[in-house]
C-alpha positions in Angstrom: 129.4 139.3 121.2 130.9 136.6 123.7 127.3 134.9 125.6 127.3 134.8 129.4 123.8 133.5 130.7 122.6 131.9 134.2 120.0 129.5 134.8 117.8 128.0 138.1 116.6 124.8 137.6 114.1 124.0 141.2 112.1 121.1 141.0 110.6 118.3 143.1 112.8 114.7 143.9 111.2 112.5 142.2 112.8 109.8 138.8 109.5 111.5 136.2 112.3 114.9 137.3 115.2 113.0 135.6 114.6 113.9 132.0 112.7 116.3 132.3 116.3 117.7 133.8 118.3 116.3 131.5 116.1 117.5 128.4 116.1 121.8 130.1 120.3 121.6 130.9 120.7 120.5 127.4 118.6 123.2 126.3 120.3 125.3 127.9 123.0 124.2 127.2 123.3 124.4 123.4 123.4 128.0 123.1 126.8 127.1 122.8 128.4 125.8 119.8 128.9 121.5 121.6 128.9 119.1 119.3 125.7 116.2 119.5 128.3 114.4 122.2 129.2 116.4 124.0 125.0 117.0 124.0 124.7 113.3 125.4 128.0 113.5 128.0 125.6 116.8 129.1 122.9 114.9 129.9 124.2 111.4 130.3 126.1 114.1 133.6 123.0 115.4 134.4 120.7 112.4 134.5 123.5 110.9 137.2 123.5 113.5 139.3 120.2 114.1 139.5 119.9 110.6 140.5 122.6 110.4 143.3 120.4 113.0 145.0 117.1 111.2 144.5 118.8 108.3 145.7 121.6 109.2 147.9 121.1 112.4 148.9 117.0 112.3 150.0 116.6 108.3 150.3 113.7 108.6 148.1 112.1 111.1 149.4 109.7 112.8 147.0 109.1 116.3 149.0 112.4 117.4 148.8 113.7 119.9 145.7 116.8 119.6 144.0 118.2 122.5 142.2 120.7 122.8 139.5 122.8 126.1 138.5 124.1 126.3 134.9 125.7 129.1 133.6 127.9 129.9 130.0 130.4 131.9 129.0 131.5 131.9 125.5 
């Protein structure tokens, strides 16, 4: 049976939440048959995106929210 699933994650733009976002998105992506290497790449991409949002997008303002939307089709 094909898998169709979506998620939305919203959290404060603080560095402590980078690992939370990375782990959550990787857990969501693991519903598909990714290799461990693929999941590591997902984690790196999420870490970089969230870090860049905190540093460059929000200029380290800890009162802003970051939203991640993800979808799976397989």
